[in-house]
DOKE-182217 format. One record per residue (C-alpha): residue in three letters; residue number from 1; x negated, y negated, z. Coordinates in steps of 0.2 Angstrom, whole numbers. Last residue first. Layout:
<martors>
<martor r="ALA" k="NUM" X="X" Y="Y" Z="Z"/>
...
</martors>
This chain:
<martors>
<martor r="LEU" k="369" X="61" Y="176" Z="-47"/>
<martor r="GLU" k="368" X="73" Y="181" Z="-61"/>
<martor r="ASN" k="367" X="75" Y="198" Z="-52"/>
<martor r="GLY" k="366" X="87" Y="191" Z="-39"/>
<martor r="TRP" k="365" X="94" Y="174" Z="-44"/>
<martor r="TYR" k="364" X="108" Y="171" Z="-32"/>
<martor r="TYR" k="363" X="104" Y="182" Z="-17"/>
<martor r="ARG" k="362" X="86" Y="178" Z="-20"/>
<martor r="ALA" k="361" X="89" Y="160" Z="-18"/>
<martor r="ALA" k="360" X="96" Y="162" Z="0"/>
<martor r="THR" k="359" X="81" Y="172" Z="6"/>
<martor r="GLU" k="358" X="69" Y="160" Z="-2"/>
<martor r="VAL" k="357" X="76" Y="145" Z="6"/>
<martor r="LEU" k="356" X="78" Y="154" Z="23"/>
<martor r="GLU" k="355" X="60" Y="159" Z="21"/>
<martor r="LEU" k="354" X="55" Y="140" Z="20"/>
<martor r="ARG" k="353" X="65" Y="137" Z="35"/>
<martor r="ALA" k="352" X="57" Y="151" Z="45"/>
<martor r="HIS" k="351" X="39" Y="145" Z="40"/>
<martor r="GLN" k="350" X="43" Y="127" Z="46"/>
<martor r="GLY" k="349" X="49" Y="133" Z="62"/>
<martor r="ALA" k="348" X="34" Y="144" Z="65"/>
<martor r="TRP" k="347" X="23" Y="129" Z="61"/>
<martor r="SER" k="346" X="33" Y="118" Z="73"/>
<martor r="VAL" k="345" X="47" Y="106" Z="67"/>
<martor r="ARG" k="344" X="49" Y="88" Z="65"/>
<martor r="GLY" k="343" X="32" Y="82" Z="72"/>
<martor r="PRO" k="342" X="31" Y="66" Z="82"/>
<martor r="ALA" k="341" X="24" Y="51" Z="73"/>
<martor r="GLY" k="340" X="5" Y="46" Z="74"/>
<martor r="ALA" k="339" X="2" Y="49" Z="55"/>
<martor r="ALA" k="338" X="18" Y="51" Z="46"/>
<martor r="PRO" k="337" X="27" Y="67" Z="50"/>
<martor r="ALA" k="336" X="24" Y="83" Z="41"/>
<martor r="PHE" k="335" X="39" Y="94" Z="36"/>
<martor r="GLY" k="334" X="44" Y="86" Z="19"/>
<martor r="GLY" k="333" X="61" Y="83" Z="13"/>
<martor r="ASN" k="332" X="78" Y="91" Z="11"/>
<martor r="THR" k="331" X="72" Y="108" Z="9"/>
<martor r="SER" k="330" X="75" Y="117" Z="-7"/>
<martor r="ILE" k="329" X="87" Y="126" Z="-19"/>
<martor r="ALA" k="328" X="86" Y="126" Z="-37"/>
<martor r="ILE" k="327" X="100" Y="123" Z="-49"/>
<martor r="ASP" k="326" X="101" Y="121" Z="-68"/>
<martor r="GLU" k="325" X="103" Y="140" Z="-71"/>
<martor r="LEU" k="324" X="118" Y="140" Z="-60"/>
<martor r="ASP" k="323" X="126" Y="128" Z="-72"/>
<martor r="LEU" k="322" X="133" Y="113" Z="-62"/>
<martor r="VAL" k="321" X="150" Y="109" Z="-55"/>
<martor r="SER" k="320" X="156" Y="126" Z="-48"/>
<martor r="SER" k="319" X="138" Y="130" Z="-46"/>
<martor r="ALA" k="318" X="137" Y="117" Z="-32"/>
<martor r="THR" k="317" X="151" Y="124" Z="-22"/>
<martor r="ASP" k="316" X="144" Y="142" Z="-23"/>
<martor r="ILE" k="315" X="127" Y="135" Z="-18"/>
<martor r="ARG" k="314" X="135" Y="127" Z="-3"/>
<martor r="ASP" k="313" X="143" Y="143" Z="2"/>
<martor r="LEU" k="312" X="127" Y="153" Z="0"/>
<martor r="LEU" k="311" X="118" Y="140" Z="11"/>
<martor r="ASP" k="310" X="131" Y="143" Z="25"/>
<martor r="GLU" k="309" X="130" Y="162" Z="24"/>
<martor r="VAL" k="308" X="111" Y="161" Z="25"/>
<martor r="SER" k="307" X="113" Y="152" Z="41"/>
<martor r="GLU" k="306" X="105" Y="134" Z="44"/>
<martor r="PRO" k="305" X="90" Y="132" Z="54"/>
<martor r="SER" k="304" X="90" Y="126" Z="72"/>
<martor r="ALA" k="303" X="86" Y="109" Z="80"/>
<martor r="SER" k="302" X="87" Y="101" Z="62"/>
<martor r="GLY" k="301" X="73" Y="90" Z="55"/>
<martor r="VAL" k="300" X="68" Y="99" Z="39"/>
<martor r="ASP" k="299" X="86" Y="102" Z="34"/>
<martor r="VAL" k="298" X="89" Y="116" Z="22"/>
<martor r="VAL" k="297" X="101" Y="113" Z="8"/>
<martor r="GLY" k="296" X="90" Y="100" Z="-2"/>
<martor r="LEU" k="295" X="97" Y="105" Z="-19"/>
<martor r="ALA" k="294" X="84" Y="105" Z="-33"/>
<martor r="ILE" k="293" X="94" Y="98" Z="-48"/>
<martor r="VAL" k="292" X="89" Y="102" Z="-66"/>
<martor r="ARG" k="291" X="95" Y="90" Z="-79"/>
<martor r="GLY" k="290" X="103" Y="97" Z="-94"/>
<martor r="ALA" k="289" X="120" Y="90" Z="-93"/>
<martor r="PRO" k="288" X="121" Y="73" Z="-84"/>
<martor r="VAL" k="287" X="124" Y="73" Z="-65"/>
<martor r="LEU" k="286" X="139" Y="63" Z="-60"/>
<martor r="GLU" k="285" X="149" Y="79" Z="-54"/>
<martor r="LEU" k="284" X="134" Y="83" Z="-43"/>
<martor r="PRO" k="283" X="138" Y="69" Z="-31"/>
<martor r="PHE" k="282" X="123" Y="71" Z="-18"/>
<martor r="ARG" k="281" X="130" Y="77" Z="-2"/>
<martor r="SER" k="280" X="132" Y="66" Z="13"/>
<martor r="ASN" k="279" X="151" Y="66" Z="13"/>
<martor r="VAL" k="278" X="151" Y="85" Z="13"/>
<martor r="ALA" k="277" X="141" Y="86" Z="29"/>
<martor r="GLU" k="276" X="132" Y="103" Z="28"/>
<martor r="PRO" k="275" X="118" Y="95" Z="18"/>
<martor r="TYR" k="274" X="115" Y="93" Z="-1"/>
<martor r="GLU" k="273" X="100" Y="81" Z="-3"/>
<martor r="VAL" k="272" X="92" Y="78" Z="-19"/>
<martor r="HIS" k="271" X="76" Y="83" Z="-29"/>
<martor r="ILE" k="270" X="78" Y="79" Z="-48"/>
<martor r="ARG" k="269" X="71" Y="88" Z="-62"/>
<martor r="GLY" k="268" X="72" Y="82" Z="-81"/>
<martor r="VAL" k="267" X="69" Y="64" Z="-78"/>
<martor r="ALA" k="266" X="78" Y="52" Z="-89"/>
<martor r="LEU" k="265" X="79" Y="36" Z="-79"/>
<martor r="ARG" k="264" X="91" Y="22" Z="-85"/>
<martor r="GLU" k="263" X="107" Y="32" Z="-89"/>
<martor r="PHE" k="262" X="104" Y="43" Z="-73"/>
<martor r="PHE" k="261" X="103" Y="28" Z="-61"/>
<martor r="ARG" k="260" X="118" Y="19" Z="-69"/>
<martor r="THR" k="259" X="129" Y="34" Z="-66"/>
<martor r="VAL" k="258" X="122" Y="35" Z="-48"/>
<martor r="ALA" k="257" X="126" Y="16" Z="-46"/>
<martor r="THR" k="256" X="144" Y="18" Z="-52"/>
<martor r="ALA" k="255" X="147" Y="33" Z="-41"/>
<martor r="ASP" k="254" X="141" Y="24" Z="-25"/>
<martor r="TYR" k="253" X="135" Y="38" Z="-14"/>
<martor r="GLY" k="252" X="142" Y="45" Z="3"/>
<martor r="ASP" k="251" X="145" Y="37" Z="20"/>
<martor r="ALA" k="250" X="132" Y="48" Z="29"/>
<martor r="LEU" k="249" X="118" Y="44" Z="17"/>
<martor r="VAL" k="248" X="112" Y="29" Z="27"/>
<martor r="PRO" k="247" X="108" Y="42" Z="42"/>
<martor r="ALA" k="246" X="92" Y="48" Z="33"/>
<martor r="GLY" k="245" X="93" Y="67" Z="31"/>
<martor r="GLY" k="244" X="75" Y="71" Z="27"/>
<martor r="THR" k="243" X="74" Y="57" Z="14"/>
<martor r="THR" k="242" X="75" Y="66" Z="-3"/>
<martor r="LEU" k="241" X="75" Y="57" Z="-19"/>
<martor r="ASP" k="240" X="61" Y="67" Z="-27"/>
<martor r="LEU" k="239" X="58" Y="64" Z="-46"/>
<martor r="SER" k="238" X="51" Y="78" Z="-56"/>
<martor r="VAL" k="237" X="38" Y="79" Z="-70"/>
<martor r="ARG" k="236" X="35" Y="95" Z="-78"/>
<martor r="PHE" k="235" X="21" Y="103" Z="-89"/>
<martor r="ASP" k="234" X="27" Y="118" Z="-99"/>
<martor r="GLU" k="233" X="27" Y="108" Z="-116"/>
<martor r="GLY" k="232" X="9" Y="102" Z="-114"/>
<martor r="VAL" k="231" X="6" Y="84" Z="-110"/>
<martor r="ASP" k="230" X="3" Y="68" Z="-119"/>
<martor r="LEU" k="229" X="14" Y="57" Z="-108"/>
<martor r="ALA" k="228" X="25" Y="44" Z="-119"/>
<martor r="VAL" k="227" X="34" Y="36" Z="-104"/>
<martor r="ILE" k="226" X="31" Y="43" Z="-86"/>
<martor r="SER" k="225" X="26" Y="28" Z="-76"/>
<martor r="ALA" k="224" X="36" Y="16" Z="-86"/>
<martor r="ALA" k="223" X="52" Y="25" Z="-81"/>
<martor r="ASP" k="222" X="47" Y="23" Z="-63"/>
<martor r="THR" k="221" X="46" Y="4" Z="-65"/>
<martor r="ASP" k="220" X="62" Y="2" Z="-75"/>
<martor r="THR" k="219" X="71" Y="13" Z="-63"/>
<martor r="MET" k="218" X="65" Y="3" Z="-48"/>
<martor r="ARG" k="217" X="69" Y="-14" Z="-56"/>
<martor r="ASP" k="216" X="86" Y="-9" Z="-61"/>
<martor r="LEU" k="215" X="90" Y="-2" Z="-44"/>
<martor r="LEU" k="214" X="83" Y="-17" Z="-36"/>
<martor r="GLU" k="213" X="94" Y="-28" Z="-47"/>
<martor r="ASP" k="212" X="109" Y="-17" Z="-43"/>
<martor r="PRO" k="211" X="106" Y="-18" Z="-24"/>
<martor r="ASP" k="210" X="105" Y="-37" Z="-24"/>
<martor r="ALA" k="209" X="94" Y="-41" Z="-9"/>
<martor r="GLY" k="208" X="98" Y="-53" Z="6"/>
<martor r="ALA" k="207" X="95" Y="-41" Z="20"/>
<martor r="ALA" k="206" X="114" Y="-39" Z="23"/>
<martor r="ARG" k="205" X="115" Y="-35" Z="4"/>
<martor r="LEU" k="204" X="102" Y="-21" Z="6"/>
<martor r="ARG" k="203" X="111" Y="-14" Z="21"/>
<martor r="GLU" k="202" X="127" Y="-13" Z="11"/>
<martor r="ARG" k="201" X="118" Y="-5" Z="-3"/>
<martor r="GLY" k="200" X="112" Y="8" Z="9"/>
<martor r="ALA" k="199" X="129" Y="11" Z="16"/>
<martor r="SER" k="198" X="136" Y="15" Z="-1"/>
<martor r="ALA" k="197" X="121" Y="27" Z="-5"/>
<martor r="LEU" k="196" X="113" Y="24" Z="-23"/>
<martor r="VAL" k="195" X="102" Y="8" Z="-20"/>
<martor r="LEU" k="194" X="96" Y="12" Z="-2"/>
<martor r="ALA" k="193" X="94" Y="31" Z="-5"/>
<martor r="TYR" k="192" X="83" Y="27" Z="-20"/>
<martor r="ALA" k="191" X="71" Y="23" Z="-6"/>
<martor r="PRO" k="190" X="65" Y="41" Z="-4"/>
<martor r="ASN" k="189" X="54" Y="39" Z="-20"/>
<martor r="ALA" k="188" X="43" Y="54" Z="-22"/>
<martor r="LEU" k="187" X="36" Y="58" Z="-39"/>
<martor r="ARG" k="186" X="33" Y="77" Z="-41"/>
<martor r="VAL" k="185" X="20" Y="82" Z="-53"/>
<martor r="HIS" k="184" X="21" Y="100" Z="-60"/>
<martor r="ASP" k="183" X="9" Y="111" Z="-70"/>
<martor r="ILE" k="182" X="-8" Y="105" Z="-64"/>
<martor r="GLY" k="181" X="-21" Y="110" Z="-76"/>
<martor r="ASP" k="180" X="-33" Y="96" Z="-74"/>
<martor r="GLY" k="179" X="-27" Y="88" Z="-90"/>
<martor r="ALA" k="178" X="-9" Y="87" Z="-82"/>
<martor r="LEU" k="177" X="-17" Y="79" Z="-67"/>
<martor r="ALA" k="176" X="-25" Y="66" Z="-78"/>
<martor r="GLN" k="175" X="-9" Y="62" Z="-87"/>
<martor r="VAL" k="174" X="0" Y="60" Z="-70"/>
<martor r="GLU" k="173" X="-15" Y="49" Z="-64"/>
<martor r="GLU" k="172" X="-14" Y="38" Z="-79"/>
<martor r="ARG" k="171" X="5" Y="36" Z="-77"/>
<martor r="ILE" k="170" X="3" Y="32" Z="-58"/>
<martor r="VAL" k="169" X="-9" Y="18" Z="-62"/>
<martor r="ARG" k="168" X="1" Y="11" Z="-76"/>
<martor r="ALA" k="167" X="17" Y="11" Z="-66"/>
<martor r="LEU" k="166" X="7" Y="2" Z="-53"/>
<martor r="GLU" k="165" X="3" Y="-12" Z="-64"/>
<martor r="ALA" k="164" X="20" Y="-13" Z="-71"/>
<martor r="GLY" k="163" X="27" Y="-13" Z="-54"/>
<martor r="LEU" k="162" X="16" Y="-27" Z="-48"/>
<martor r="LEU" k="161" X="24" Y="-37" Z="-63"/>
<martor r="GLY" k="160" X="41" Y="-33" Z="-59"/>
<martor r="PRO" k="159" X="38" Y="-37" Z="-40"/>
<martor r="SER" k="158" X="35" Y="-55" Z="-46"/>
<martor r="ALA" k="157" X="21" Y="-67" Z="-47"/>
<martor r="TYR" k="156" X="7" Y="-54" Z="-45"/>
<martor r="ALA" k="155" X="-10" Y="-59" Z="-40"/>
<martor r="ALA" k="154" X="-7" Y="-75" Z="-30"/>
<martor r="SER" k="153" X="11" Y="-70" Z="-28"/>
<martor r="SER" k="152" X="7" Y="-55" Z="-16"/>
<martor r="ARG" k="151" X="5" Y="-64" Z="1"/>
<martor r="ASP" k="150" X="20" Y="-74" Z="3"/>
<martor r="ALA" k="149" X="30" Y="-64" Z="-10"/>
<martor r="ASP" k="148" X="27" Y="-48" Z="-1"/>
<martor r="PHE" k="147" X="27" Y="-33" Z="-13"/>
<martor r="SER" k="146" X="21" Y="-18" Z="-4"/>
<martor r="ARG" k="145" X="36" Y="-7" Z="-1"/>
<martor r="GLU" k="144" X="44" Y="-12" Z="-17"/>
<martor r="THR" k="143" X="29" Y="-8" Z="-27"/>
<martor r="VAL" k="142" X="24" Y="8" Z="-19"/>
<martor r="PHE" k="141" X="42" Y="15" Z="-21"/>
<martor r="ALA" k="140" X="43" Y="9" Z="-39"/>
<martor r="ALA" k="139" X="27" Y="18" Z="-44"/>
<martor r="SER" k="138" X="33" Y="34" Z="-36"/>
<martor r="PRO" k="137" X="23" Y="42" Z="-23"/>
<martor r="LEU" k="136" X="13" Y="56" Z="-29"/>
<martor r="THR" k="135" X="15" Y="75" Z="-26"/>
<martor r="VAL" k="134" X="5" Y="88" Z="-34"/>
<martor r="VAL" k="133" X="12" Y="105" Z="-40"/>
<martor r="THR" k="132" X="4" Y="121" Z="-45"/>
<martor r="SER" k="131" X="9" Y="136" Z="-55"/>
<martor r="ARG" k="130" X="1" Y="152" Z="-48"/>
<martor r="ARG" k="129" X="-17" Y="156" Z="-50"/>
<martor r="THR" k="128" X="-21" Y="150" Z="-32"/>
<martor r="ALA" k="127" X="-35" Y="142" Z="-22"/>
<martor r="SER" k="126" X="-46" Y="135" Z="-36"/>
<martor r="ARG" k="125" X="-32" Y="126" Z="-44"/>
<martor r="LEU" k="124" X="-28" Y="118" Z="-27"/>
<martor r="PHE" k="123" X="-46" Y="113" Z="-25"/>
<martor r="SER" k="122" X="-47" Y="104" Z="-41"/>
<martor r="ALA" k="121" X="-30" Y="95" Z="-39"/>
<martor r="GLU" k="120" X="-33" Y="89" Z="-22"/>
<martor r="HIS" k="119" X="-50" Y="83" Z="-27"/>
<martor r="ALA" k="118" X="-43" Y="73" Z="-42"/>
<martor r="ALA" k="117" X="-28" Y="66" Z="-32"/>
<martor r="LEU" k="116" X="-30" Y="47" Z="-34"/>
<martor r="ARG" k="115" X="-44" Y="46" Z="-47"/>
<martor r="GLY" k="114" X="-56" Y="31" Z="-45"/>
<martor r="ALA" k="113" X="-58" Y="14" Z="-37"/>
<martor r="PRO" k="112" X="-42" Y="8" Z="-44"/>
<martor r="GLU" k="111" X="-42" Y="-11" Z="-45"/>
<martor r="LEU" k="110" X="-26" Y="-20" Z="-40"/>
<martor r="LYS" k="109" X="-27" Y="-39" Z="-41"/>
<martor r="ALA" k="108" X="-25" Y="-46" Z="-24"/>
<martor r="VAL" k="107" X="-14" Y="-46" Z="-9"/>
<martor r="ALA" k="106" X="-3" Y="-31" Z="-12"/>
<martor r="ALA" k="105" X="4" Y="-28" Z="6"/>
<martor r="PRO" k="104" X="1" Y="-13" Z="17"/>
<martor r="GLY" k="103" X="15" Y="-2" Z="22"/>
<martor r="PRO" k="102" X="27" Y="-3" Z="37"/>
<martor r="PRO" k="101" X="26" Y="14" Z="47"/>
<martor r="LEU" k="100" X="35" Y="28" Z="39"/>
<martor r="SER" k="99" X="51" Y="37" Z="41"/>
<martor r="ALA" k="98" X="55" Y="35" Z="22"/>
<martor r="ILE" k="97" X="72" Y="26" Z="25"/>
<martor r="GLU" k="96" X="65" Y="15" Z="40"/>
<martor r="ALA" k="95" X="49" Y="10" Z="30"/>
<martor r="PHE" k="94" X="59" Y="5" Z="15"/>
<martor r="LEU" k="93" X="70" Y="-5" Z="26"/>
<martor r="GLU" k="92" X="55" Y="-14" Z="33"/>
<martor r="ALA" k="91" X="48" Y="-17" Z="16"/>
<martor r="LEU" k="90" X="65" Y="-25" Z="11"/>
<martor r="PRO" k="89" X="66" Y="-36" Z="26"/>
<martor r="THR" k="88" X="48" Y="-42" Z="22"/>
<martor r="ALA" k="87" X="32" Y="-41" Z="32"/>
<martor r="ALA" k="86" X="20" Y="-31" Z="20"/>
<martor r="THR" k="85" X="6" Y="-27" Z="31"/>
<martor r="GLY" k="84" X="-13" Y="-31" Z="30"/>
<martor r="GLY" k="83" X="-22" Y="-27" Z="14"/>
<martor r="PHE" k="82" X="-20" Y="-19" Z="-3"/>
<martor r="GLY" k="81" X="-30" Y="-24" Z="-18"/>
<martor r="LYS" k="80" X="-42" Y="-9" Z="-20"/>
<martor r="VAL" k="79" X="-34" Y="7" Z="-25"/>
<martor r="ALA" k="78" X="-39" Y="24" Z="-19"/>
<martor r="ASP" k="77" X="-34" Y="24" Z="-1"/>
<martor r="TYR" k="76" X="-18" Y="15" Z="-4"/>
<martor r="VAL" k="75" X="-13" Y="27" Z="-18"/>
<martor r="VAL" k="74" X="-16" Y="43" Z="-9"/>
<martor r="SER" k="73" X="-9" Y="35" Z="6"/>
<martor r="THR" k="72" X="9" Y="35" Z="0"/>
<martor r="THR" k="71" X="13" Y="54" Z="4"/>
<martor r="ASP" k="70" X="7" Y="52" Z="22"/>
<martor r="ASP" k="69" X="-10" Y="52" Z="31"/>
<martor r="ARG" k="68" X="-17" Y="62" Z="17"/>
<martor r="ARG" k="67" X="-28" Y="77" Z="14"/>
<martor r="TYR" k="66" X="-16" Y="90" Z="20"/>
<martor r="GLU" k="65" X="-3" Y="84" Z="8"/>
<martor r="GLY" k="64" X="4" Y="102" Z="9"/>
<martor r="ASP" k="63" X="-8" Y="108" Z="-5"/>
<martor r="GLY" k="62" X="6" Y="113" Z="-17"/>
<martor r="ILE" k="61" X="11" Y="129" Z="-25"/>
<martor r="ALA" k="60" X="25" Y="129" Z="-38"/>
<martor r="SER" k="59" X="42" Y="137" Z="-38"/>
<martor r="LEU" k="58" X="40" Y="144" Z="-21"/>
<martor r="GLY" k="57" X="39" Y="163" Z="-19"/>
<martor r="ILE" k="56" X="38" Y="165" Z="0"/>
<martor r="ARG" k="55" X="21" Y="174" Z="-2"/>
<martor r="ARG" k="54" X="14" Y="161" Z="-13"/>
<martor r="GLN" k="53" X="19" Y="147" Z="-2"/>
<martor r="LEU" k="52" X="11" Y="155" Z="13"/>
<martor r="ARG" k="51" X="-5" Y="159" Z="3"/>
<martor r="ALA" k="50" X="-6" Y="142" Z="-4"/>
<martor r="ALA" k="49" X="-4" Y="135" Z="13"/>
<martor r="GLU" k="48" X="-19" Y="145" Z="19"/>
<martor r="ALA" k="47" X="-30" Y="139" Z="6"/>
<martor r="VAL" k="46" X="-24" Y="121" Z="10"/>
<martor r="ALA" k="45" X="-28" Y="123" Z="28"/>
<martor r="GLU" k="44" X="-45" Y="131" Z="24"/>
<martor r="ASP" k="43" X="-50" Y="116" Z="12"/>
<martor r="GLU" k="42" X="-44" Y="103" Z="25"/>
<martor r="ALA" k="41" X="-54" Y="111" Z="39"/>
<martor r="ALA" k="40" X="-70" Y="111" Z="27"/>
<martor r="ARG" k="39" X="-66" Y="93" Z="23"/>
<martor r="VAL" k="38" X="-65" Y="89" Z="41"/>
<martor r="GLU" k="37" X="-82" Y="97" Z="45"/>
<martor r="ALA" k="36" X="-90" Y="88" Z="31"/>
<martor r="ASP" k="35" X="-83" Y="71" Z="36"/>
<martor r="GLY" k="34" X="-91" Y="72" Z="53"/>
<martor r="ALA" k="33" X="-88" Y="80" Z="70"/>
<martor r="ARG" k="32" X="-90" Y="75" Z="88"/>
<martor r="GLY" k="31" X="-88" Y="57" Z="86"/>
<martor r="ALA" k="30" X="-71" Y="55" Z="95"/>
<martor r="ALA" k="29" X="-62" Y="51" Z="79"/>
<martor r="ARG" k="28" X="-71" Y="66" Z="70"/>
<martor r="ALA" k="27" X="-66" Y="78" Z="84"/>
<martor r="GLN" k="26" X="-48" Y="72" Z="82"/>
<martor r="ARG" k="25" X="-49" Y="75" Z="64"/>
<martor r="ALA" k="24" X="-55" Y="93" Z="67"/>
<martor r="GLU" k="23" X="-42" Y="96" Z="81"/>
<martor r="ILE" k="22" X="-28" Y="92" Z="69"/>
<martor r="LEU" k="21" X="-35" Y="103" Z="55"/>
<martor r="ALA" k="20" X="-37" Y="118" Z="67"/>
<martor r="PRO" k="19" X="-19" Y="115" Z="74"/>
<martor r="PRO" k="18" X="-11" Y="117" Z="57"/>
<martor r="ARG" k="17" X="-3" Y="101" Z="49"/>
<martor r="VAL" k="16" X="15" Y="104" Z="45"/>
<martor r="LEU" k="15" X="19" Y="104" Z="27"/>
<martor r="SER" k="14" X="23" Y="90" Z="15"/>
<martor r="GLY" k="13" X="36" Y="87" Z="1"/>
<martor r="ALA" k="12" X="51" Y="94" Z="-6"/>
<martor r="HIS" k="11" X="51" Y="113" Z="-7"/>
<martor r="ASP" k="10" X="58" Y="124" Z="-21"/>
<martor r="ILE" k="9" X="65" Y="141" Z="-25"/>
<martor r="HIS" k="8" X="75" Y="141" Z="-42"/>
<martor r="TYR" k="7" X="61" Y="141" Z="-54"/>
<martor r="LYS" k="6" X="67" Y="148" Z="-71"/>
<martor r="PHE" k="5" X="52" Y="139" Z="-79"/>
<martor r="ASP" k="4" X="62" Y="134" Z="-94"/>
<martor r="ASP" k="3" X="74" Y="124" Z="-83"/>
<martor r="ALA" k="2" X="86" Y="116" Z="-95"/>
<martor r="MET" k="1" X="95" Y="131" Z="-101"/>
</martors>
């Protein structure tokens, strides 16, 4: 069995920001509060998020990304060398797939000003005794989002060179998080939808990009960020491909591209989308033996939650292809929107969806949880 943790309840991404945290940040912006008050609100929010996830029984406890504007900001806030906005067709496509505003361009030699997620890890470890997870944007996602030939070439002649630098930054942080006692690091790269989905590949070609070249470049970069880690046998790195139900998945996946992806990137746990629409489901028949697949069966943006019966039917279908012990079930992305964007669900809606994941999982794995 590939998943030594026996973790079958998962969650991909961020949590809804609670009202007290939103109010604290608004007060700081208006000059009525300072950083200390916001930090205290963040700490309380993370502690409550840990309690929520512990009660539900998720595979590992995260901090909801409450200290970030979005998943990627943990890099942009801690690494000098980014500025302005990457104004390229590829950057615009990445922003669309990830439901994010366009990212900053790499305009100078990158200089990390310190750790990326040290405080997140420290407080999270103090908030729970359960297994813990920290999400980082994958090196490839930041690279392709931020490389702008007109502005980046003075420091990096190609996206491959920028990717090598960011792979080093991410690898060092993954190594440090393992040293902090974090059990699981999730690397998020929703842009794999563009190189793996049939419609995404067409979008890339229309934008003047070769999807196979991009696939190879991204897998090279992400593989370099996890190579030769010096970690304990129970430490896990996973790759999150979920997009929260991006329309580009509606026409299905390119089988040759998916096979190439797995041949080039050996990550033990992959988060994928497995929605009600059969055509949009990740092709499990192409998954190599021994990989653990977290199925995004609960839609974070749907108007109403799925039924338990529907989720059980989908797990039945998946288990006819994969060993049941190599399956987890999850949401199909994070709940929190990018800064300034409308929320997908309320706090209560988020709780209901996470409980739905837990309920369906317990039908299948019972006492193993």
